[in-house]
C-alpha positions as CSV (number, residue, x, y, z in Angstrom):
1,M,32.7,60.8,37.4
2,L,36.3,61.7,36.7
3,S,38.4,62.9,39.7
4,A,40.0,66.3,39.6
5,I,43.4,64.8,39.1
6,A,42.2,62.5,36.3
7,T,40.4,65.5,34.5
8,L,43.4,67.8,34.9
9,T,45.8,65.0,33.7
10,A,43.8,64.6,30.5
11,R,43.6,68.3,29.9
12,L,47.4,68.7,30.4
13,E,48.1,65.8,28.0
14,Q,46.0,67.5,25.4
15,A,47.8,70.8,26.0
16,L,51.1,69.1,25.5
17,V,50.0,67.8,22.1
18,N,48.5,71.2,21.1
19,A,51.7,73.0,22.1
20,F,54.4,70.6,20.8
21,G,52.7,68.2,18.4
22,S,51.5,64.6,18.3
23,E,55.0,63.2,19.2
24,L,54.1,64.1,22.8
25,Q,50.9,62.1,22.8
26,G,50.7,60.1,26.0
27,T,53.4,62.1,27.8
28,D,53.0,62.0,31.6
29,P,52.3,65.6,32.8
30,V,53.8,64.7,36.2
31,L,50.7,66.1,38.0
32,V,50.9,65.8,41.8
33,P,49.0,67.3,44.8
34,A,50.7,70.5,45.8
35,S,53.0,70.2,48.8
36,N,51.9,73.5,50.2
37,P,48.4,75.0,49.9
38,K,49.8,78.4,49.0
39,F,50.9,76.9,45.7
40,G,47.4,75.7,44.9
41,D,45.9,72.2,44.9
42,Y,47.9,70.5,42.2
43,Q,51.3,71.0,40.5
44,A,52.4,69.9,37.1
45,N,56.2,69.4,36.8
46,V,56.3,68.1,33.2
47,A,58.2,71.3,32.0
48,M,61.4,70.3,33.8
49,A,61.1,66.7,32.5
50,L,60.9,68.0,28.9
51,A,63.6,70.6,29.0
52,K,66.4,68.4,27.6
53,R,64.1,66.7,25.0
54,L,62.7,70.0,23.6
55,Q,65.9,72.0,24.0
56,R,64.1,74.8,25.8
57,K,64.1,76.4,29.2
58,P,61.5,74.8,31.5
59,R,59.7,78.1,32.1
60,V,59.3,78.7,28.4
61,I,57.8,75.2,28.0
62,A,55.5,75.8,31.0
63,E,54.3,79.1,29.3
64,Q,53.5,77.2,26.1
65,I,51.6,74.5,28.0
66,V,49.5,77.0,29.9
67,A,48.8,78.9,26.7
68,N,47.2,75.7,25.3
69,L,45.6,74.6,28.6
70,D,41.8,74.7,28.8
71,V,40.9,74.4,32.5
72,A,38.7,77.5,33.1
73,D,35.7,75.3,34.1
74,I,37.8,73.6,36.9
75,C,40.6,75.9,38.0
76,E,41.5,79.5,38.5
77,P,44.0,80.8,36.0
78,P,47.1,78.6,36.2
79,E,50.3,80.1,37.7
80,I,53.9,79.4,36.7
81,A,56.3,79.4,39.6
82,G,60.0,79.0,40.0
83,P,61.8,77.4,37.0
84,G,58.6,76.1,35.5
85,F,56.1,74.6,38.0
86,I,52.5,74.9,36.8
87,N,50.3,75.5,39.9
88,L,46.6,74.8,39.6
89,R,43.9,75.8,42.1
90,L,40.4,74.4,41.9
91,T,37.6,76.9,41.8
92,T,35.0,77.2,44.5
93,A,32.2,76.5,42.0
94,Y,33.9,73.3,40.8
95,L,34.4,72.0,44.4
96,E,30.8,72.8,45.3
97,A,29.5,71.1,42.2
98,Q,31.6,68.0,42.8
99,L,30.4,67.7,46.3
100,R,26.8,67.9,45.2
101,A,27.5,65.3,42.5
102,I,28.8,62.7,45.0
103,A,26.3,63.4,47.8
104,P,23.6,61.0,46.5
105,D,26.2,58.4,45.4
106,A,26.7,55.4,47.7
107,R,30.2,55.0,46.2
108,L,31.0,58.7,46.8
109,G,32.1,59.2,43.2
110,V,34.6,56.3,43.1
111,A,33.8,54.7,39.8
112,P,34.5,51.0,39.1
113,V,37.4,50.1,36.9
114,Q,36.6,50.1,33.2
115,Q,38.3,46.7,32.7
116,S,37.8,44.1,35.5
117,Q,40.6,41.6,36.1
118,K,40.5,38.1,37.7
119,V,42.8,38.6,40.8
120,I,44.0,36.0,43.2
121,V,45.1,37.2,46.6
122,D,47.0,34.5,48.5
123,F,47.2,35.4,52.2
124,S,47.0,34.2,55.8
125,S,48.4,30.6,55.3
126,P,48.5,29.1,58.8
127,N,49.8,25.6,59.4
128,I,47.5,22.7,60.4
129,A,48.0,21.5,64.0
130,K,49.4,24.8,65.0
131,E,47.5,27.8,66.4
132,M,47.4,31.1,64.6
133,H,49.8,33.4,66.2
134,V,51.0,37.0,65.9
135,G,53.1,36.0,62.9
136,H,49.9,35.4,60.9
137,L,48.4,38.7,61.8
138,R,50.0,40.9,59.1
139,S,49.4,38.5,56.2
140,T,45.8,38.1,57.2
141,I,45.0,41.7,57.8
142,I,47.0,43.1,54.8
143,G,45.7,40.5,52.4
144,D,42.1,41.1,53.4
145,S,42.4,44.9,53.0
146,I,44.0,44.5,49.6
147,A,41.2,42.1,48.5
148,R,38.5,44.5,49.8
149,V,40.0,47.4,47.8
150,L,40.3,45.4,44.6
151,E,36.7,44.0,45.0
152,F,35.3,47.5,45.7
153,I,36.7,48.9,42.4
154,G,35.3,46.1,40.5
155,H,37.8,43.3,40.1
156,D,36.9,39.6,40.4
157,V,38.9,38.6,43.5
158,L,39.6,35.1,44.6
159,R,40.8,35.1,48.2
160,L,42.9,32.0,48.8
161,N,44.3,30.5,52.0
162,H,47.3,28.4,51.1
163,V,47.4,26.4,54.4
164,G,50.2,24.0,55.3
165,D,48.1,20.8,55.4
166,W,50.4,18.2,53.8
167,G,53.9,16.7,54.2
168,T,56.2,15.3,56.7
169,Q,54.7,17.1,59.7
170,F,51.5,14.9,59.4
171,G,53.5,11.7,59.3
172,M,55.3,12.9,62.4
173,L,52.1,13.9,64.2
174,I,50.1,10.8,63.3
175,T,53.0,8.5,64.4
176,H,53.2,10.3,67.7
177,L,49.4,10.3,68.3
178,R,49.2,6.5,67.6
179,A,51.4,6.1,70.7
180,V,50.2,8.7,73.1
181,C,46.6,9.5,72.1
182,P,45.2,7.2,69.5
183,E,41.6,8.4,70.1
184,A,42.7,11.7,68.6
185,L,43.0,10.0,65.2
186,T,39.4,8.6,65.3
187,S,37.3,11.1,67.3
188,A,36.9,14.8,66.8
189,A,36.0,15.3,70.5
190,A,39.3,13.8,71.7
191,V,41.5,16.9,71.4
192,D,41.3,20.6,70.7
193,I,43.8,22.9,68.9
194,G,45.7,23.5,72.1
195,D,46.2,19.8,72.6
196,L,47.3,19.4,68.9
197,V,49.9,22.1,69.4
198,M,51.4,20.3,72.4
199,F,51.4,17.0,70.6
200,Y,53.0,18.6,67.6
201,K,55.9,20.0,69.7
202,Q,56.4,16.6,71.3
203,A,56.4,14.9,67.9
204,K,58.9,17.4,66.5
205,Q,61.2,16.8,69.4
206,R,61.1,13.1,68.9
207,F,61.6,13.4,65.1
208,D,64.7,15.5,65.7
209,T,66.3,13.0,68.2
210,D,64.9,9.6,67.5
211,E,65.9,7.9,64.3
212,D,63.4,5.1,64.7
213,F,60.6,7.6,65.2
214,K,61.8,9.5,62.1
215,A,61.7,6.4,60.0
216,R,58.2,5.5,61.1
217,S,57.0,9.1,60.5
218,R,58.3,9.0,57.0
219,Q,56.5,5.7,56.5
220,A,53.3,7.3,57.7
221,V,53.8,10.0,55.1
222,V,54.0,7.3,52.4
223,E,50.8,5.7,53.8
224,L,49.1,9.1,53.7
225,Q,50.2,9.9,50.2
226,S,49.3,6.5,48.9
227,G,45.7,7.0,50.1
228,D,45.7,4.6,53.1
229,P,42.1,4.9,54.5
230,A,43.1,5.1,58.2
231,A,45.9,7.6,57.5
232,Q,43.6,9.7,55.3
233,A,40.8,9.7,58.0
234,A,43.3,10.7,60.7
235,W,44.7,13.5,58.5
236,Q,41.2,14.8,57.7
237,L,40.3,14.8,61.4
238,L,43.4,16.8,62.3
239,C,42.7,19.3,59.5
240,D,39.1,19.7,60.6
241,Q,40.1,20.4,64.2
242,S,42.5,23.1,63.0
243,R,40.1,24.6,60.6
244,Q,37.5,25.1,63.3
245,A,40.1,27.0,65.4
246,F,41.1,29.1,62.4
247,Q,37.5,30.0,61.5
248,K,36.9,31.4,65.0
249,I,39.8,33.8,64.4
250,Y,38.6,34.7,60.9
251,D,35.0,35.3,62.2
252,R,36.3,37.7,64.9
253,L,38.4,39.5,62.3
254,D,35.6,39.5,59.7
255,I,37.8,37.7,57.2
256,R,36.4,35.8,54.1
257,I,38.8,33.3,52.6
258,I,38.7,30.1,50.7
259,E,41.0,27.3,51.7
260,R,43.3,25.7,49.1
261,G,46.1,24.1,51.0
262,E,49.2,22.2,49.9
263,S,47.0,19.1,49.6
264,F,44.9,20.7,46.9
265,Y,48.0,21.0,44.6
266,N,49.6,17.7,45.6
267,P,48.0,15.7,42.7
268,L,49.5,18.3,40.3
269,L,53.1,18.0,41.4
270,S,54.2,15.1,39.1
271,E,52.8,17.1,36.2
272,V,55.1,20.0,37.1
273,V,58.1,17.8,37.1
274,A,57.1,16.2,33.8
275,A,56.4,19.6,32.1
276,L,59.8,21.0,33.3
277,Q,61.5,17.7,32.1
278,D,59.9,18.0,28.7
279,Q,61.2,21.5,28.3
280,G,64.7,20.5,29.2
281,L,64.8,22.7,32.2
282,L,65.4,20.0,34.8
283,V,69.0,19.0,35.7
284,E,70.0,16.1,38.0
285,D,72.2,17.4,40.8
286,Q,73.2,15.0,43.6
287,G,70.2,12.8,42.8
288,A,67.7,15.7,42.9
289,Q,65.9,17.3,40.0
290,V,66.7,21.0,39.9
291,V,66.5,24.1,37.8
292,F,69.5,26.3,37.7
293,L,68.6,30.0,38.2
294,D,70.0,33.3,36.8
295,G,71.6,35.5,39.3
296,F,71.6,33.0,42.2
297,T,74.9,31.6,43.6
298,N,76.0,29.9,46.7
299,K,78.8,31.1,49.1
300,A,81.4,29.6,46.8
301,G,80.1,31.6,43.9
302,E,78.7,28.6,42.1
303,P,75.3,28.6,40.4
304,Q,72.5,27.8,43.0
305,P,69.8,25.5,41.9
306,L,66.1,25.4,42.9
307,I,65.2,21.9,44.0
308,I,62.0,20.7,42.2
309,Q,62.1,17.0,43.3
310,K,64.3,15.7,46.1
311,S,66.7,12.7,45.7
312,N,64.1,10.5,47.6
313,G,61.4,11.5,45.1
314,G,59.7,13.9,47.5
315,F,58.6,17.4,46.7
316,N,59.0,20.8,48.4
317,Y,57.4,24.2,48.8
318,A,58.8,25.4,45.4
319,T,57.1,22.5,43.6
320,T,53.8,23.2,45.3
321,D,54.1,26.9,44.4
322,L,54.9,26.1,40.8
323,A,51.8,23.8,40.6
324,A,49.7,26.6,42.1
325,I,51.0,29.1,39.5
326,R,50.1,26.7,36.6
327,Q,46.7,26.0,38.1
328,R,45.9,29.7,38.8
329,T,47.0,30.9,35.3
330,Q,45.6,28.0,33.3
331,Q,42.5,26.9,35.1
332,E,41.5,30.0,37.1
333,Q,42.6,32.3,34.3
334,A,44.0,34.8,36.8
335,Q,45.5,38.0,35.4
336,R,47.0,39.2,38.7
337,I,48.3,36.9,41.5
338,L,49.4,38.5,44.7
339,Y,51.3,36.6,47.4
340,V,50.9,38.4,50.8
341,V,53.9,36.7,52.5
342,D,56.6,38.0,54.9
343,V,59.7,39.6,53.4
344,G,61.8,36.6,54.5
345,Q,60.3,34.7,51.5
346,A,61.4,37.3,48.9
347,S,64.2,35.1,47.5
348,H,61.9,32.0,47.4
349,F,59.3,33.9,45.3
350,T,61.9,35.4,43.0
351,Q,63.2,31.9,42.3
352,V,59.8,30.3,41.8
353,F,58.6,33.2,39.5
354,Q,61.8,32.8,37.5
355,V,61.3,29.1,36.9
356,A,57.6,29.7,36.0
357,A,58.7,32.3,33.5
358,K,61.3,30.0,32.0
359,A,58.6,27.3,31.6
360,G,56.3,29.8,29.9
361,W,53.6,29.5,32.6
362,I,53.2,33.3,33.1
363,P,51.4,34.8,30.1
364,D,52.3,38.3,29.0
365,D,49.1,39.7,30.4
366,V,49.5,38.1,33.9
367,E,51.2,39.8,36.8
368,L,52.7,37.8,39.6
369,A,53.7,39.8,42.7
370,H,55.1,39.1,46.1
371,V,53.6,41.6,48.5
372,P,56.1,41.5,51.4
373,F,55.7,42.7,54.9
374,G,58.0,43.1,57.9
375,L,58.0,41.7,61.4
376,V,55.7,42.5,64.4
377,Q,58.1,43.6,67.2
378,G,57.6,44.2,70.9
379,E,58.3,47.5,72.4
380,D,61.8,46.3,73.1
381,G,62.4,46.2,69.3
382,K,62.6,42.4,69.4
383,K,60.3,39.8,67.9
384,F,56.9,40.1,69.7
385,K,56.6,37.3,72.3
386,T,54.9,36.5,75.6
387,R,56.8,37.1,78.9
388,S,57.7,33.4,78.9
389,G,59.3,33.8,75.5
390,E,56.5,32.0,73.6
391,T,55.0,33.3,70.3
392,V,51.9,35.3,71.1
393,R,48.7,33.5,70.1
394,L,46.5,35.6,67.8
395,Q,43.4,34.7,70.0
396,D,45.2,36.0,73.1
397,L,46.3,39.2,71.3
398,L,42.7,40.0,70.2
399,D,41.3,39.2,73.7
400,E,43.9,41.6,75.3
401,A,43.1,44.4,72.9
402,I,39.4,44.1,73.6
403,S,39.9,43.9,77.3
404,R,42.1,47.1,77.3
405,A,39.6,48.9,75.1
406,R,36.8,48.0,77.6
407,V,38.8,49.3,80.5
408,D,39.5,52.6,78.7
409,L,35.8,52.9,77.8
410,E,34.6,52.1,81.3
411,T,37.0,54.7,82.7
412,R,35.8,57.4,80.3
413,I,32.1,56.5,80.9
414,A,32.6,56.9,84.7
415,A,34.5,60.2,84.2
416,E,31.6,61.5,82.1
417,G,28.9,60.3,84.5
418,R,27.2,58.2,81.8
419,D,25.1,55.1,82.4
420,E,25.6,52.5,79.7
421,T,24.5,48.9,79.4
422,T,26.9,46.0,79.6
423,D,26.0,45.0,76.0
424,F,26.9,48.5,74.7
425,I,30.2,48.5,76.5
426,Q,31.2,45.1,75.2
427,S,30.1,45.8,71.7
428,V,32.1,49.1,71.5
429,A,35.1,47.4,73.2
430,E,35.1,44.7,70.6
431,T,34.8,47.1,67.7
432,V,37.4,49.4,69.0
433,G,39.8,46.7,70.1
434,I,39.7,44.7,66.9
435,G,39.7,47.9,64.8
436,A,42.7,49.2,66.7
437,V,44.7,46.0,66.1
438,K,43.9,46.1,62.4
439,Y,44.6,49.8,62.0
440,A,47.9,49.7,63.9
441,D,49.1,47.2,61.4
442,L,47.7,48.7,58.2
443,S,48.8,52.2,59.0
444,Q,52.4,51.1,58.8
445,N,54.4,50.8,55.6
446,R,54.0,47.1,55.2
447,T,57.6,46.5,54.1
448,S,58.8,47.8,57.5
449,N,58.9,46.1,60.9
450,Y,56.6,47.8,63.3
451,I,56.4,48.1,67.1
452,F,53.2,46.6,68.6
453,S,51.9,48.7,71.5
454,Y,48.4,48.4,73.0
455,D,48.7,51.8,74.5
456,K,49.5,53.5,71.2
457,M,47.0,51.7,69.1
458,L,44.1,52.4,71.6
459,A,45.0,56.1,72.0
460,L,42.3,58.7,71.2
461,Q,44.9,61.0,69.7
462,G,47.2,60.4,66.8
463,N,47.0,58.1,63.8
464,T,44.9,55.4,65.4
465,A,41.6,53.7,64.8
466,P,40.0,55.3,67.9
467,Y,40.9,58.7,66.6
468,L,39.2,58.0,63.3
469,L,36.2,56.3,64.9
470,Y,35.8,59.3,67.2
471,A,35.6,61.7,64.2
472,Y,32.7,59.5,62.8
473,V,31.1,59.5,66.3
474,R,31.2,63.3,66.3
475,V,29.1,63.5,63.2
476,Q,26.6,61.1,64.6
477,G,26.6,63.3,67.8
478,I,25.7,66.3,65.7
479,S,22.8,64.3,64.1
480,R,21.5,63.2,67.5
481,K,21.8,66.6,69.1
482,G,20.0,68.4,66.2
483,Q,17.5,65.5,65.8
484,I,18.5,65.4,62.1
485,N,18.4,62.4,59.8
486,L,21.6,63.0,57.8
487,Q,20.4,60.4,55.2
488,A,17.3,62.5,54.6
489,L,19.2,65.7,53.7
490,D,18.3,67.3,50.4
491,T,21.0,66.2,48.1
492,E,20.1,68.9,45.7
493,A,20.7,71.6,48.3
494,T,23.4,74.1,47.6
495,I,26.8,73.6,49.2
496,H,28.5,76.9,50.1
497,L,32.2,76.9,51.0
498,E,33.4,80.0,52.9
499,D,35.7,79.1,55.8
500,E,39.3,78.0,55.1
501,S,38.6,74.8,57.0
502,E,35.6,74.0,54.8
503,F,37.7,74.3,51.7
504,A,40.4,72.0,53.2
505,L,37.8,69.4,54.2
506,A,36.0,69.5,50.8
507,K,39.1,69.1,48.8
508,H,40.2,66.1,50.9
509,I,36.8,64.4,50.6
510,L,37.1,64.6,46.8
511,Q,40.5,62.8,46.9
512,L,39.1,59.5,48.1
513,D,39.1,58.0,44.6
514,E,42.8,58.9,44.3
515,A,43.7,57.2,47.6
516,I,41.8,54.0,46.7
517,A,43.3,53.9,43.2
518,E,46.8,54.3,44.7
519,V,46.2,51.3,47.0
520,A,44.8,49.2,44.2
521,R,47.9,49.9,42.1
522,D,50.7,49.8,44.6
523,L,49.2,47.6,47.3
524,Y,50.1,49.8,50.3
525,P,47.0,50.0,52.6
526,N,48.9,52.6,54.8
527,R,48.2,55.2,52.1
528,L,44.5,54.8,52.6
529,C,45.0,55.0,56.4
530,Q,47.0,58.2,56.0
531,Y,44.2,59.7,53.8
532,L,41.6,58.8,56.5
533,F,43.7,60.2,59.3
534,E,44.2,63.5,57.4
535,L,40.4,63.5,56.7
536,S,39.7,63.2,60.5
537,Q,42.2,65.9,61.2
538,K,40.6,68.3,58.7
539,F,37.1,67.4,60.0
540,N,38.1,68.2,63.6
541,Q,39.6,71.5,62.5
542,F,36.3,72.3,60.7
543,Y,34.3,71.2,63.8
544,D,36.3,73.5,66.0
545,R,36.1,76.5,63.7
546,C,32.6,76.3,62.2
547,S,29.3,76.2,63.9
548,V,27.0,73.6,62.4
549,L,23.6,73.4,64.2
550,Q,23.6,77.1,65.1
551,A,24.5,78.4,61.6
552,D,21.9,80.2,59.6
553,E,20.5,78.7,56.4
554,P,21.7,77.9,53.8
555,Q,25.0,77.5,55.6
556,R,23.5,75.1,58.2
557,T,22.4,72.5,55.6
558,S,25.7,73.0,53.7
559,R,27.7,72.2,56.7
560,L,25.5,69.3,57.6
561,M,26.2,67.9,54.2
562,L,29.9,68.3,54.7
563,C,29.5,66.4,58.0
564,D,27.6,63.6,56.3
565,L,30.1,63.3,53.5
566,T,32.9,63.1,56.0
567,A,31.2,60.3,58.0
568,R,30.3,58.4,54.9
569,T,33.9,58.7,53.5
570,L,35.2,57.5,56.9
571,Q,32.8,54.6,56.9
572,L,33.6,53.5,53.4
573,G,37.4,53.9,53.9
574,L,37.4,52.0,57.1
575,S,35.3,49.2,55.6
576,L,38.1,48.8,53.0
577,L,40.4,48.3,55.9
578,G,38.1,45.7,57.4
579,I,37.1,48.1,60.3
580,Q,33.5,48.8,61.4
581,V,32.2,52.1,62.6
582,I,30.2,52.8,65.8
583,E,27.6,55.4,66.5
584,R,28.7,56.2,70.0
585,M,31.9,55.7,72.1
């Protein structure tokens, strides 16, 4: 089923051709939702855009478009406002028919894409031997939501976790553990992730201050890279310990992801160097193999190269990322590759993408995109840390959110004189707490830094997960009070829209496909959050103005159907953000 905006766009495009000839075939009618309800539901601004090209006044152009526009089955007669805005208002009959059409549809009218793509979403990417911390939060949550949206509309999505599981840090860690805790290199039960973090910090300090230790660490890297059995076994053990800790976080956040760390691409690095060499792209610079880039200079204004192979023969992140691009385009046949990585890596990806393009590794039909995001900040506007100045562990952050959600819930239960089981309280606290953390992040423009506040994210008012969840709970409350199975409503029943709040809610429900399409195209989950927030607002206005259970038929069933469509839209939208709903709060 085509959405209203898709249908109107197609009709306007045809009207342009009918009015001005085939040379305007494919012209964007510049159709947008109306900024003010008094102007209708949609506004076409194409007349202003065509004025110079057609050498006519915009209003005259608008009149000719309207004269050739066939929308009587969808809209009331179009109106021309101001210099040439074409205002379109959907008819009541059309709205009611669209609602009836989506009512039996589990996808609520959101059609899969006509042409599915193979999409890779590269996100999360923690480092082995380190705990996941607040710095991993945004990549993990944003990447998961983008993947969910793309999967829902029918793309073949490969979710990849490019973990840091190779390189100098392992030589450093293994060398240190040989001295202080050798059993950690042979027994999985010897240490946990917390111990590994402590040992890593100690190893890093020694590496930075002890030249002998640094030399032995580098030798350990050589042993690991050459396939030494003891080094390989120790490395595998350390990786497994970290993976177990990561998986606990992913399970709590309901994240599905496939690990392909730096070690996966390590065997491919020499091929990258050879291929770039064969194409004449590599240049020796101070003993290193580099590619000089367009538009990148150092402080002295000299061309700045990207190092592909170090003077000692080693490789770096750029080499690994180039190997990944080759593998993902050639073996995986990916058509869209999205890197959900913080904004600080923007220059790195620009450089890597440029080298890949120079090498011909990005086919014309393949899109590579860095999906950047800003920092998580504390309420003081600085980088979010613990009171002691340490980076906040992601495990601790989630625990705190759940604990605070539980306190809020218990306080509300006591105030209402309710008697609830411990299991119920804990289940709701976990859903609300985790949902609040996710939504607080996703509701922000990802390119901006955002202030992390437990109080704000757990509030029942404002653009928060609890506010949206409460709107869903309200619908379930209507169902329980009226002893009505909303799933058993007659989907063929007539929907009657009378009150202003019913019209506003109905129109918004029918814009779900537009919101999802926008996220899939532009990769900003906050736009779906904003849609769901406004849906909750419009539902609450409807709830306050319109009686549901006490209404006479057929209005009672009509309003019940509106309630059900609202709840299902919220449930679907929240699921695409990775957030579960609850029946009661």
